[in-house]
C-alpha positions, 0 to 999 in steps of 0.5 A: 784678328779678322772681324765681321764688319758692316759698311753702310754706303759700301757700294758708293765711291769711298765705301767700295774702296773701304770694303776692298781694303778690309777684305784684303786685311782678312775681314768678313765684309757686309756691304749695305747700300740702297743704290741711290748713289751707290753702284754694283759695278763699284763692288762687282769685283769683290762678289767672288770673295767668300768673305763679301756679302752685299745687302740692299737696304735703306738704313732709315729703316732698322737693320738686324745683323751680327757684326763686330764693327760698323762703318756708317758711310751712307749718305749722298755726298755731292750737292747734285745728289743730296739736293735731289731729295733734301728731306731724304738726305736729312733722314738718311743722316739722322734716322740712319745714325739712330738706327746704326747707333742702336745696332752698335748699342745692342751689340756693344760694338765700336761704330765709326761715323763718316762725317764731313768737312761741311759741318764747318760751313763757309768757314770764318777760320782757316785752316779748320781745326776740329775745335771750330764750331762752323759757320752753317746756314741752317735754312740754305740749299746745302743744309739738308747735308750740312745740318744732317751730318751735324745732327748725326755727330750730336747723336753719336756723342749723346749716345756715348755720354748716355750709353757709354758707346765706343764711337769714332768720328771722322770729318772727311775733306774733299776726297777723289779717286777712281769710282767717283760717279761721272755725274756727281757734280763734284769739282774733280769728276766734273773737270776731268769728264769735261776735259776728256770730252773737250767740253767747256770747263765750268768754274763757279765764281772767279776760281779763286776759292780754295779746296784741299784734295785727298786721294781715296786710298789715303782717306781709307787708311786714316778711317781704318787707323781711326777705328783701331784707336783705343776705346775712349779716343773718339774724335772728331778727327779731320781727315784730309790733304792739307795741300791747298789749291784754288779751283782755277789751278785745278782746272788748269792742271786737268787740262794740261794732264789730259791734253784737252782742247777745253777752255775754261768758262766762269759761272756764278757761285752757288749759294753757301759755296765755301770760299776756302776749305783746308783741314788742320790735321795735327790731331790725325798726325798725332793720334793716328800717325796719319798723313796723306801720302799721294800728291795731287798730280799722282792721284789725278793721273790715276783718276784720269785713267779710270775715267777714260775707261768709263767714257770709253765703255759708254 
């Protein structure tokens, strides 16, 4: 049955793909964004759809609308952006969660929180299962995002315990694909843009730190499956690709796929940067019937093609 759905952060990288998928499934979508990191360009192709609406709004302030479901994605998600105004980043996670939970409570509707693998910090357990409590520095430069998202999870679970709210929490691991911001400082977009410009490719540390890379279509599929689960299944659920690659492997793959003349340069590792990151996805497989389908090489090919168009237009 078609639903009226609100997506906060709907003009962002992941949010815009979610808007598209929910519209294609026949829903009415209200995209809410303050355009700090989101872009109208990401959703421009949806504006002609009569079931799509866009609202400029900052969720640190209350929002009063009538909808059937909420996907709460609003928050800068890359270090470059979330460290630009760290106090506002924490407010977006915490006050934003309070306002969206308040809306869900008033309407008695399900709400999904886009949490993050950053709640695990620099993990001492590998791969990271949902039962792991994490290893986060609460006073470091990444804490505005890490602890903001951890506090948001706390609020979601407290609203469930206190008010019986139908919550869903997913923890998103590294995701990539078209509509990533070219200057977001994330490793995939960084490497592709540097390679296409034949600039030096910056690897922090010795490149032996690992990440898992999930293509955005797979992630959105997992989020929609999570929202459809029965009331009472609340998560948290890891969503990410368990394929593990070193940062150096990724750099070499991007150079080969772009035919770039770039050379790799090494710089000091940023403070609190996780050494390993890989999701345990047993719960997602069991409860959502979800497993990522897009292999890294295929996803990179599509992402490189996107950035080629972006750089040509510049």
